N, C-alpha and C positions, 0 to 999 in steps of 0.2 A: 364505515363512511365516516369521515370525520366531521366535527361539528361545523365547521366553516362551510362544508358541503351541504350540510342539512340546513344551516341559515341562508343559504344561497337558494335552495330550493324552497323554503318556506315563502321568501318572499318574493319569489318568479312565479309561484302558482297562484297567489293571493291578488295579484293586480286585477285580473279581469272578472273577478266574481264578485256577486252582490254582496251587500254587508252580511245577510244571513248565512250564506254559504261562507264567507271568509271565517265568522265565527265559528263554523263547524269544522274548518280545514286547520284553523289554529289550534282545536283540542286535539285533533290527529297531530298535528306537528309538535307539540307540546311532549306528548308522550314518547315520540320518536325521538326526541333531543335527549328525554331524559334515561330512556332504555335503548341501548345499543347493541347489537346492531337492528336496523330498523324494522325487520321482521318479527324480533321479539316484541318491540313497543307496538307494533300493531296488534298482534297477540293480546298483548296486555289491555289494550285500550277496547277490543272487540268482545268483552264481556258484558256489554250494557244488557240491560231487560227491556230497552224500548221498543225491541222489534225492528228496528231501523235496519238500514243496508250495512251500516258499520261494523254491526254485531256478525255479518256472515262471514266465513272462510274466504280467503282471497279466492279469487277467481282465474281460471287460465288466460293470461294475457299474451298468448302466443300470436294472435291474429291482431292485436291491437298495440304490438311493437315490432318495429323492424330493426333489426342489426345487421351491420355490414360484414359481419363474421357469422359463416353458417353454421347451424348447430353441427356438432360433431366434425366440423372440419378439420384438417391437417395440414394445409396450406395457407393461414392467413399471413399476409405480408406484415412482418412486424415494424416497418418504416413507414406505415401508415397509420392514421389515427383510428381508434376504435369508435364508431359513432352510433348512437341509439336514438331512434325517433318515434314517438307516440303518433298512434293513427285512430281515426273513427273517434274522435273527440276525447280519447283519452288523455290524461296528463301523468307524466313521470314525477315520482315523488322521493325515490331512491335510486342509485345506481351502485353497485359495489362490483369492482373485479378485480380480481388477485390472481398471482400463479400459484403453483403448488407449492413453493416454497412461503408463500404468504405474503409476498411483496405485492402492495396494495397499488394499483394504477390510479394516478391522480385525474381529474377531470374538471370540465365546466357545463353546468346546467343553464340553458337559456331563460330568458325573463318569463317567457311566456309556459315554461315547463312542458316544451314538445320536444326539444332536442338536447342532447348530451355528447360531448366530443373530449375524447382523453386529452389531457396536455402533457402528461408524462409518457414516456418511452415504452413500449412493450419489448420484452425480452426474447431473443430468438431461439427457436426450438424448446419452446415452454408451453406447459399445459396451462389453461387460462379457464376460469369459473367466472361469467357474468350472472349477477342477479339484480333484476329490475322490479322495481315495484313501481305500480300505478294507480290510479284513481280513475274511474269513470265518471259520467255526467251525474249518477245517482250519488257519488261520493263512496263507491263500494270500492275497496282495495283489490288490485290484481298482481299477479305475478308471473314472472319469466326468466327461467333459468336456462343459460346457453354454456355448453362446455365446447370449446375449439383449442387448437395448437397452432403455435406460430411455426413459419419455415425454417429451418436451419439457416444459418449465416453462411454466405458465399465467402465473405473473409472474414478471418478470426484474428483477433490482437493477442498473440501469444506474450506471455510473462513467465520467465524464468526468476524465481525467488532464490535467493542465497543466504547464507552458505547451505552446503549439503546438510542433512541431519547429523548431530553429534556433539561434542564438548569444545568448548573455544575459550580464548583468553577474554577478559573483561573489555578489550579493545575492539571486538570483532563487530563491525557494522553489519546490518541486514542490508540487503541489495533486492532491486527488482529490475530486472532487464527486459525490455519491451521489445516484440519483433517488427514494429512499426513506431515512425517518430510521430509524437503527440506534441503539437506545439502551441493549439489555442487554449486560453486560461480555463474556459469552461472544460474543456475535455480534460486538461490536467487535473482539475479538481476532481472530476467523476473517478479517475483512474485512482489517484491518492487516497480519496474517502473509501475505496473498495480494498486498499492493502490494510488490512487488520493486525495490530501487534499487540499480544497480551505478554506481559510479564509478571512473575510471582519471584520477589516482591515486586510492587507495582512501580515502574518509573515514568517520570516524563520525559517525552521524546518527541521526535519529528522527522518526518521524510524532508530529503532535499534533492531536487532536480539538478543531478550532474550534467545532464543534458537532455535533449528531446527522447532519448531512448533509454535513459537509466536514472533509477532513483536510488538513494543511499537514506537509511535510517539509523540515527544513534540517539541515546539519550543526551542531556546537558553535559552530565560527565559520563566516567565509564560505567558499564554495567556493574550492577552489585555482584559480589562473588558467590557463587554456588546459586545461580538465579535460574528460572526455568522461563523460556521465551518461544512463542509461538508466532508464526506470521502465515496468515491465510489471505487468498484472494476471494472477493466475492464477485468478480468481475464476468464470471460466466453467463454469457447470455445477455449481459447488459449490451445497451447501445452507447458505443462511444462516439461515434459519427455515422453519417448515411454509408449503409454498406458494409460498416465494420464494427464487429461484436466482440465482446470479450470472450476468451478461450478459457479451457478448464485448465487449473494450474494446481501442481502438487503444493501441500503445505510444507513449511519447514518448522521443525522442532530443534531448538537449540537450547543447551546447558552452558554455564561458565563455570569454569574452575575456580582456583585459588586467584587472587589478583597478584598477577605477577609483573613486576616494573623493573626492566633494566635501563638504569640511567648512566650514559656515558659522558664524561666532561672531557673534551678534547684537549683543555689545557693542563688539568692534571694528569690526563692519559691513565684514568681510571674508570672501571665501569663498575657499579654498584647494583646488585641483584637483590630486590627486595619482593617479599613473600608478604600479603597481605599486612603491608605497611612496614615490616620488619626486615633490615637487612640481613641476608643469609649468606653472601658472597661479595668479597671484592677481588677484582681481577685487573692486572695491568694489562693496556692494551696500547694498539697504536692504530691512529686513524689516518686519513687521507692527507697526502702531501700537499705541497703547494703546486697548484695546478690542476688538483685531484680532489680538492677539499670535500669532505663528506658532509652531507646536508643537515643541516640544523633543523631540530625540531621532534614532534611524534611520528613513529612510523608503528605499523602493525606488523606483526610476523605473519608471510604468506604463506610460505612453504619450510619444511625441513628437508634436506638432502644430504644423505650421508658422504657422496662425493659428486665434485663438480670439476670440470675441467675449465680453467680460466686462463685465456689469453690476451696478450697485447692487441691482436687484431680486433678483438670482440669490442671494444671500446675506444680503438683508434688511437692507443696510445704510442708516443713516440719512443720510448725503450722498450725493449722487445722481453717477453715473458711467457712461458708455456707451461702452466703449473696444475698438478692434480692437487685439489684441495678437498680434504674431510671436513665433517662435522660443520655442514655449511646452512646457516639459517637464514633465508633470504627476508629481506626488508623491502626491497623495491622491484618493480618490474625491468628496471633499467640494470638491474645486477648489483646491487648494493647487499651484502653480505655480513653477518658475523661468522667468523670461521677460523679454523685453527691455521695458524702461520709460522710453522716451527723455524722457517728461514729469517724470521725478524724477532725472536725472543730477546736479543740483546737491546732491541730498541723499545720493546714493550715497556710502557710506564715512564719513557726517557724521551722518545720523540715520535714524530709522524712521518710515516714512510710507505704506507699503503696507498693504491690506486682509488682510494674513496672508501674501502670497505674497511670494518672492525675486524683487526687480527690479534689473535692470543694465542697461547699456548696450546698443543694439542688436547693435553690434560683438561686445560680449563675450556676449552671449545668442547669437548665431548661432554663435560658436566653441564655446560649452558644448553647443549643440545638434547639431554636427557631430561631436563628440569623446565623447558617452555614448550609451550605448544602454540598452533595457530591462532592468532587472535590477541596473544599476548603482546605487551607494549613495549617498545624498545625507543628511549628518548635520547637524542644527542644534544649537547649544549655546548657553548664556546668554541664552535669550530668557525672558520674562516669561510664554510660554504653557503650556498643559497639555501633560504627557508624551503623545506621540505612543501611541495605543493598538494593542495588538499587532495586533488583528483588527478588521475591521468599517469600515475605511477605508481600503483599500489594504493594502500589506505593511508592516504594523509588527512583523513576527515577531521582528526581531533585538533588540528591547526587553525580551523576557522573557529571564531567566538561564538558563543551560542546565538547573539541576536544575527550575526549574517547567517549562521546556519539555518535559523528559521526564516530567513529572509527569503532562502529557497525553496519553501514551499510553497505550493497553491492554494493551500487551504490556510493557512495561518496568514499569507500576504500573498502580494502578486509575485509570480515567478521572476528571478533574476537571470534567466536565460541561460546560454549552455556553458559548461564548464570548460576548463584549459584542454587542448588537445591533448592528444596520448604523446608521453614522453618519446623522444626519438631514437633514443638508446636504449635497446632492450636486451642487451648482453651484460654477462658478469663483468665487475671489476674485480681487483685483487688489492 
């Protein structure tokens, strides 16, 4: 039990007593506050040689304590508060309730020391131990211990953590997709605090609520190269709201590789590929022509696809095309790729002729395909296109400044609400 609770107990039980009895109780309380848990304090204080009842071993307080959770019960309702009541003139001096994982249930003791009620939620389908310490009219200490189990939840909040276990580029965000919408600030804070991120080396990062059912996590800047990152959820069994409890979630273990960044300048029509800060290849490219301009900004590689069929119908283009494309590295859900474009080699490094993708020779596309992985960074600058959206079309998370990113956290500040809707176009362009 915390010191704040012990203090409340001491004040609550002293009021109705006489001066002499107050003095005796203060001696007992002072020991309990100095030596935690209370059972240790009572044992340490019971070594007196005056023959008083304080020197006795705790008596069995089963008949002196009423608990609304029956001993050995397996169906206690976790939506109801846990209550303890002293009977037959006894007084409650300490209450300690915790589950099998060591999570302590917070509670409040009445001023007269006769009633205790939990103020913190119980978990669903969890084993609990309740330890109650009492005092009778003679000042002798009593003890009752109750074991019980709460009922399983009828509704669970599923959480899918991402990405899958594996090695990724330094731009890969962590994700948490919820099975139900969470809108209230207090519920969002509870969920967010239960999503634990640990990285080696350590980085400062933050969750951002994309909408009521999805969160993304990223550091202030990219992950360090060759970092180890673990994402876990401690939501299982926790009460999110009445009737809804966190479900079991598998953890994510992710590593980062080298820091790979591909920066494409749509004005000079050159892509520079950097590895750990050093340029390792310069590639002539062509990007989106007028009416199909490539998006500006930072994108994260989503997938690598050796072959993709791209058609004008997929993006509603007025000029017809139907092409089989090799060495396609996807950047957006709507179909923006880096890929081989042997039909436009004469334009690469000269003019923009694509329908939004970044085209290059087949040999350069194969080299790029072989040297990047999911989570690596591709940045486009100096295009005439729109800014890459932070959400809804792949991972544009890095296009939000750190202040705005943190503003989307329920823990750091108030939530900013839902993110943009999903992009309408989900087919490849060329």
